[in-house]
C-alpha positions as CSV (number, residue, x, y, z in Angstrom):
1,M,-70.4,213.8,123.4
2,E,-69.2,215.4,120.2
3,N,-66.5,213.0,118.9
4,F,-64.6,214.0,115.8
5,T,-61.9,211.6,114.5
6,T,-59.7,213.2,112.0
7,S,-57.0,212.0,109.6
8,I,-54.8,215.1,108.9
9,A,-53.7,215.1,105.3
10,S,-49.9,215.1,104.8
11,S,-50.3,217.1,101.6
12,Y,-49.9,220.7,102.4
13,Y,-48.1,223.9,101.2
14,T,-45.2,225.3,103.1
15,A,-44.2,228.9,102.6
16,L,-40.5,229.2,101.7
17,T,-39.4,232.8,101.2
18,T,-41.6,234.1,98.3
19,R,-42.3,230.7,96.8
20,F,-44.5,227.7,97.7
21,Y,-43.4,224.1,97.7
22,K,-45.9,221.2,97.9
23,N,-45.4,218.0,99.9
24,E,-41.8,218.9,101.0
25,T,-40.4,218.2,104.5
26,V,-38.7,221.5,104.8
27,Y,-39.6,224.4,107.0
28,L,-37.8,227.8,106.7
29,L,-38.0,230.0,109.7
30,W,-38.2,233.7,109.1
31,Y,-34.5,234.3,110.0
32,G,-33.3,231.6,107.6
33,E,-33.0,228.3,109.4
34,V,-33.9,225.2,107.4
35,Y,-35.4,222.1,109.0
36,T,-35.4,218.6,107.7
37,S,-36.0,215.3,109.4
38,D,-35.8,211.6,108.6
39,H,-37.7,210.5,111.6
40,N,-41.3,209.3,111.5
41,K,-43.2,209.3,114.8
42,K,-46.9,209.8,115.3
43,V,-48.4,211.0,118.6
44,K,-52.0,210.1,119.1
45,C,-53.6,213.1,120.9
46,Y,-56.9,213.6,122.6
47,L,-57.9,217.3,122.1
48,V,-60.6,218.7,124.4
49,V,-61.9,222.3,124.0
50,D,-64.3,224.3,126.2
51,E,-67.3,226.3,125.2
52,E,-65.5,229.6,125.2
53,F,-62.8,228.3,122.8
54,R,-65.5,226.8,120.6
55,T,-67.3,230.1,120.4
56,M,-64.1,232.0,119.5
57,A,-63.0,229.5,117.0
58,G,-66.4,229.4,115.4
59,N,-66.6,233.1,115.0
60,N,-64.0,233.2,112.3
61,P,-65.7,233.7,108.9
62,Q,-62.8,232.1,107.1
63,W,-63.7,228.6,108.5
64,P,-67.0,226.8,108.3
65,D,-67.1,225.7,111.9
66,W,-65.1,225.6,115.2
67,Q,-63.9,222.1,114.4
68,S,-62.1,223.1,111.2
69,R,-60.5,226.2,112.9
70,T,-59.4,224.1,115.9
71,I,-57.7,221.5,113.7
72,I,-55.8,224.3,111.9
73,I,-54.7,225.9,115.1
74,F,-53.4,222.5,116.4
75,E,-51.6,221.6,113.2
76,N,-49.8,225.0,113.2
77,M,-48.6,224.3,116.7
78,D,-47.2,220.9,115.7
79,D,-45.6,221.9,112.3
80,P,-42.1,222.6,113.6
81,F,-42.0,219.2,115.4
82,E,-42.9,217.4,112.2
83,Q,-40.4,219.4,110.1
84,K,-37.4,219.3,112.5
85,F,-37.9,216.0,114.4
86,G,-40.4,214.0,112.3
87,I,-42.9,214.0,115.2
88,D,-46.4,214.3,113.8
89,W,-49.0,215.2,116.4
90,Q,-52.3,213.8,115.2
91,I,-55.8,214.5,116.6
92,S,-57.2,211.1,117.3
93,R,-60.2,212.5,119.1
94,L,-61.6,216.1,119.1
95,D,-63.9,216.5,122.1
96,G,-66.3,219.4,122.2
97,S,-68.3,218.4,125.2
98,W,-66.3,220.1,128.0
99,E,-68.2,222.9,129.7
100,S,-65.4,224.6,131.8
101,P,-66.2,226.4,135.0
102,N,-66.8,230.2,134.5
103,Y,-64.5,232.7,136.2
104,P,-61.9,230.3,137.4
105,D,-59.3,231.5,139.8
106,N,-56.4,230.1,137.7
107,I,-55.5,228.1,134.7
108,Y,-54.4,225.2,136.9
109,D,-57.9,224.6,138.1
110,L,-59.1,224.6,134.5
111,W,-56.4,222.1,133.6
112,E,-57.5,219.8,136.4
113,D,-61.1,220.1,135.5
114,A,-60.4,219.2,131.9
115,K,-58.4,216.1,132.9
116,K,-61.2,215.1,135.2
117,H,-63.7,215.5,132.4
118,V,-61.9,213.1,130.1
119,G,-60.7,210.7,132.9
120,W,-57.0,211.6,132.5
121,D,-54.2,211.2,135.0
122,W,-50.4,211.2,135.0
123,W,-50.3,207.9,133.1
124,G,-52.8,209.0,130.5
125,N,-56.1,207.4,129.8
126,T,-56.6,203.9,131.2
127,D,-57.2,202.1,127.9
128,G,-54.0,203.4,126.2
129,E,-55.8,204.6,123.1
130,Y,-54.3,208.1,123.3
131,E,-50.7,209.1,124.2
132,A,-51.2,212.8,125.0
133,L,-53.9,215.2,126.1
134,A,-54.2,218.7,124.7
135,V,-56.6,221.2,126.4
136,F,-57.8,224.4,124.6
137,T,-59.7,226.9,126.7
138,G,-61.0,230.4,126.0
139,Q,-61.5,231.3,129.7
140,L,-59.8,234.3,131.3
141,C,-58.3,233.2,134.6
142,L,-58.5,235.8,137.3
143,D,-55.4,235.0,139.3
144,T,-53.2,234.0,136.3
145,P,-54.2,236.3,133.4
146,S,-50.6,236.4,132.0
147,I,-50.2,232.6,131.9
148,L,-51.0,231.4,128.4
149,G,-50.3,227.7,128.9
150,V,-49.1,225.0,131.3
151,A,-47.6,221.6,130.8
152,E,-46.3,218.7,132.8
153,L,-42.5,218.6,132.4
154,N,-41.8,215.2,130.9
155,G,-45.6,214.5,131.2
156,N,-48.3,213.8,128.7
157,D,-50.7,216.7,128.9
158,F,-50.9,220.4,128.5
159,I,-53.3,223.3,128.4
160,V,-53.3,226.6,126.3
161,R,-55.6,229.5,126.2
162,D,-54.1,231.3,123.2
163,F,-54.4,230.9,119.4
164,N,-50.7,231.8,118.9
165,S,-48.9,228.7,117.5
166,C,-45.8,229.4,119.6
167,A,-47.7,229.0,122.8
168,G,-48.8,225.4,121.9
169,Q,-45.3,224.6,120.6
170,H,-43.8,225.8,123.9
171,E,-46.1,223.6,126.0
172,M,-45.6,220.6,123.8
173,S,-41.9,221.0,124.2
174,H,-42.2,220.7,128.0
175,L,-43.6,217.2,127.5
176,Y,-40.2,216.3,125.9
177,G,-38.3,217.7,128.9
178,C,-37.5,221.2,127.7
179,Y,-37.3,223.9,130.4
180,D,-38.3,227.5,130.3
181,H,-35.5,230.0,129.6
182,D,-36.3,232.8,132.0
183,P,-35.9,235.5,130.9
184,G,-33.9,234.0,127.9
185,L,-32.9,237.4,126.6
186,W,-30.0,235.9,124.7
187,T,-31.6,232.6,123.9
188,W,-33.3,232.4,120.5
189,C,-35.7,229.7,121.3
190,V,-39.4,229.0,121.6
191,M,-38.8,228.2,125.3
192,S,-37.5,231.7,125.9
193,Y,-39.7,234.1,127.9
194,T,-38.3,236.9,125.9
195,W,-38.6,235.5,122.3
196,G,-40.8,232.4,122.7
197,Y,-43.9,234.2,121.4
198,Y,-42.2,235.2,118.2
199,V,-40.0,232.3,117.0
200,R,-40.7,228.7,116.0
201,S,-37.2,227.3,116.6
202,W,-35.4,225.6,119.5
203,C,-31.9,226.4,120.9
204,E,-29.2,223.7,120.8
205,T,-29.9,222.6,124.3
206,C,-33.6,222.1,123.8
207,T,-33.0,220.4,120.4
208,D,-30.8,217.9,122.1
209,I,-33.4,217.3,124.8
210,I,-36.1,216.6,122.3
211,N,-33.8,214.4,120.2
212,N,-33.1,212.3,123.3
213,N,-36.9,211.8,123.9
214,L,-38.1,211.4,120.3
215,Y,-39.8,208.1,121.1
216,K,-41.1,208.7,124.6
217,W,-44.5,207.4,123.5
């Protein structure tokens, strides 16, 4: 089994309008909202990826290997959590040994197959070493081609099959109890089915829900 334990550096650059600031806990969304947080909570995450995802991630010439690209994708998904709520999702284990079934009927079958692969259930892994499970897949699901991710509401695991950072942020938010806004035409929120693929913020309702569940793990 390929096992990559990573310590994500806290020193990074954040784009702020046309300037760059180093090591600042501030995140400016494109429409002008500033995020800051005084909280400090780390989530130990088991991240498992299938062979299709590894191939897609490894085919990017900007990165030396699929592991580096996967870590960047994951960190982009978690950035708004860290900047607004002080929740730092950390990859405690990166597992590249999952060979997902080809031509699956739906994303739910892939999700269950991944959880079976790592020995995960509703309560998480039995030894308590990890708090959450993230599943990245590159499979095209025949019956659910439009579904880019699934998560257990108030659970501890999710699956995504898209590189878009908003998709992962959306599914992570479900784990804190946030519901979908369907269609969410007038809701400027990452949980909106209308705008969720384009924004990195949460509406007031979802913000309150996450704040009430900051320390669920």
